[in-house]
N, C-alpha and C positions, 0 to 999 in steps of 0.2 A: 707840422707838413710829413707827407707821405715818403716815401723812399720812389725814385722815380719807374716806374712802368712803361712796358714799351707795347707798341702792336705794328704790324706791317701792312702798308693801306698801299695798291697799287706800287708795289713793287721799292718801298721807300720805309724806313722805320723813321716811327712819329713816337717821342717820349711825352708820356703823359703823368701828373699825377695828380691822387686825388684829393681836396680837401676837405669833406666830409668826414670828421672822425668815427662817427658809430653808422654803419649800415650794417641792418638786419631787414627781416623777411615785411618791417614795419614802415620800413624807410621810403618816403614819397618823393625825397626830391635831393640829388646829389650832385657837388658842384665840383667840377677837377679843371686843372688848368693844360692848357695843351697849347705849345710854341708861346707860351709867355702870356696867352688872353685865357682867361677864366670863363666857364661857359659852364652852364646847368640843364640836367636833364632832369623832367618830371613824368612820375608814374601819372597815366591816365586812368579815365574810368575802365577802360576795358582793359586793364592789367598793363598795355606795352608805353613804353619808355620815349619818350619826346625830349630835344632840344630848343631849349627856347628864344636861344639866340642865333641858330644859325640861319646864314645866311646860304642862297642856293649852290654857291661854288663850292662851300666846302661842308656841305651838309653829308655826306657820301663820306668825307672821313670823322666824320662827328657821330655820325648812326654807325662807324665800326669800330670806336670808342668804348661806346657807350655797349652795342654787345661784349664787348671785352670785360666792359665790369659788369658787366649782368653774370657773366659764365663765370669771373672770378668769384664772384662774391654769392654767387648761385642764386643769385632774384629774380 
């Protein structure tokens, strides 16, 4: 398990962990946990990352976490 990472969304700090061991340019799926829930983001055919398990209420937060992961790993 990775160290906890932090992102700020809506003036609130959130802590998440990346569960996928190896992340590089060829990675097409990344698992992470946020507030003790696991989520999977997948790379679509157009190169954009999508969150599979996102509900409408938390989609923007999960999208912000996905962007943070993409920036961190330059993918």
